[in-house]
C-alpha positions in Angstrom: 80.1 -15.3 -39.4 79.1 -11.8 -39.8 75.5 -12.9 -39.7 76.3 -14.5 -36.5 77.8 -11.2 -35.2 74.7 -9.3 -36.3 72.4 -11.8 -34.7 74.5 -11.7 -31.5 74.4 -7.9 -31.5 70.6 -7.9 -32.0 70.3 -10.3 -29.1 72.3 -8.0 -26.9 70.4 -4.8 -27.8 67.0 -4.7 -26.2 63.9 -4.1 -28.5 62.0 -0.9 -28.1 59.0 -2.9 -26.9 61.0 -4.7 -24.3 62.5 -1.4 -22.9 61.7 -0.8 -19.3 58.7 1.5 -18.7 59.4 5.0 -17.6 57.6 6.0 -14.4 55.0 8.7 -15.1 55.7 12.0 -13.6 54.0 13.2 -10.5 52.1 15.8 -12.5 50.7 13.1 -14.8 49.7 11.0 -11.9 47.9 14.0 -10.3 46.1 14.7 -13.5 44.9 11.1 -13.8 43.8 11.1 -10.2 41.9 14.4 -10.7 40.2 13.0 -13.8 39.1 9.9 -11.8 37.9 12.0 -8.9 35.9 14.2 -11.3 34.4 11.1 -12.9 33.4 9.7 -9.5 32.0 13.0 -8.5 29.9 13.3 -11.6 28.7 9.7 -11.1 27.8 10.5 -7.5 25.9 13.6 -8.6 23.9 11.6 -11.2 23.1 8.9 -8.6 22.1 11.5 -6.1 19.8 13.2 -8.6 18.3 9.9 -9.6 17.7 9.0 -6.0 15.9 12.3 -5.5 13.8 11.8 -8.6 12.8 8.3 -7.4 11.9 9.7 -4.0 9.8 12.5 -5.5 8.0 10.2 -7.9 7.3 7.8 -5.0 5.9 10.6 -2.9 3.7 11.7 -5.9 2.5 8.1 -6.3 1.6 7.8 -2.6 -0.2 11.2 -2.8 -2.2 10.1 -5.8 -3.0 6.7 -4.3 -4.3 8.4 -1.1 -6.3 10.9 -3.1 -7.9 8.4 -5.5 -8.0 5.3 -3.3 -11.8 5.5 -2.9 -12.6 6.3 -6.5 -13.9 2.8 -7.3 -15.9 2.7 -4.1 -17.3 6.2 -4.8 -18.4 5.3 -8.3 -20.3 2.3 -6.9 -21.9 4.4 -4.1 -23.2 6.9 -6.7 -25.6 4.2 -8.0 -27.0 3.8 -4.4 -27.4 7.6 -4.1 -29.2 7.7 -7.4 -31.6 5.0 -6.2 -32.3 6.9 -3.0 -33.0 10.1 -4.9 -35.2 8.3 -7.4 -37.2 6.8 -4.5 -37.7 10.2 -2.9 -38.8 11.7 -6.2 -41.7 9.4 -6.6 -45.0 11.2 -5.8 -47.1 8.2 -4.9 -48.0 7.9 -1.2 -48.0 4.1 -1.3 -46.0 2.8 1.7 -45.6 -0.6 0.1 -43.8 0.7 -3.0 -41.7 3.0 -0.8 -40.7 -0.1 1.2 -39.9 -2.1 -1.9 -37.7 0.7 -3.2 -35.8 0.9 0.1 -35.3 -2.9 0.0 -33.9 -2.7 -3.5 -31.6 0.1 -2.5 -30.4 -1.8 0.6 -29.6 -4.8 -1.7 -27.7 -2.5 -4.0 -25.7 -1.1 -1.0 -25.1 -4.7 0.3 -23.7 -5.6 -3.1 -21.3 -2.6 -3.0 -20.2 -3.7 0.5 -19.6 -7.3 -0.8 -17.6 -6.0 -3.8 -15.3 -4.1 -1.4 -15.1 -6.8 1.3 -17.0 -4.8 3.9 -18.5 -7.4 6.3 -21.2 -7.0 8.9 -20.5 -7.8 12.5 -23.7 -9.1 14.1 -22.5 -11.2 17.1 -25.7 -12.3 18.8 -25.0 -15.5 20.8 -21.2 -15.2 20.5 -18.7 -14.6 23.2 -17.7 -10.9 23.7 -14.6 -10.0 21.6 -13.3 -6.6 22.7 -11.6 -6.3 19.3 -14.9 -6.5 17.5 -17.6 -5.6 20.1 -18.2 -2.8 22.4 -20.2 -3.7 25.4 -22.6 -0.9 26.5 -24.5 -2.9 29.2 -25.0 -6.1 31.0 -28.2 -7.9 31.6 -29.3 -11.0 33.6 -29.6 -13.9 31.3 -29.6 -17.7 31.2 -26.7 -17.6 28.8 -23.1 -18.0 29.8 -21.4 -14.9 31.2 -20.0 -12.4 28.6 -22.1 -13.7 25.8 -23.7 -11.2 23.5 -27.4 -11.0 24.2 -28.4 -8.2 21.8 -26.9 -5.9 19.3 -27.8 -2.2 19.4 -25.7 -1.2 16.4 -24.0 -3.6 14.0 -20.3 -3.3 13.5 -18.4 -3.6 10.2 -15.0 -4.8 9.1 -13.0 -3.9 6.0 -10.7 -6.8 4.9 -10.8 -8.2 8.4 -10.0 -4.8 10.0 -12.6 -3.4 12.2 -14.2 -0.2 10.8 -16.7 0.1 13.6 -17.2 -2.3 16.5 -20.7 -3.7 17.2 -22.5 -2.0 20.2 -23.7 -4.9 22.3 -25.3 -6.0 25.6 -23.8 -9.0 27.3 -25.0 -11.4 29.8 -24.0 -11.3 33.4 -24.5 -15.0 33.6 -26.7 -17.1 35.8 -27.2 -15.7 39.3 
């Protein structure tokens, strides 16, 4: 029976683990809030610094890309310049050899243009396209009106973007 009394008393007395939690004091709550605020502030400062670093690196990358964008093209053009200089250094007065050297240099230049997708605009017989052609005159012709009759200066595109429009003469049409 005494065991039953002890058991009954144990059941009536709450365990330490089951004791109701004591509300933390206002000072403790304030300290916890200040610590959390400091952690958030530190995280914000780190994120802000990281954002500034990313922006700075991106600006440097853009600057380098602009500065060295034509490096590959420039290296290819050096070979063309070397060919022109070698042609001028030749002491022979033979027009035919000079012409052959110029043709080879032009082939070399055309090859560079092809590598870098620089296309020639030579629109003889095409309709005038103001985006690709610049009309500098009109002539009487049997062709349909606004058709390119002759090209004074070829135009060029770079990746389908006009570098220089072709200077052309167009037909007025049949009178």
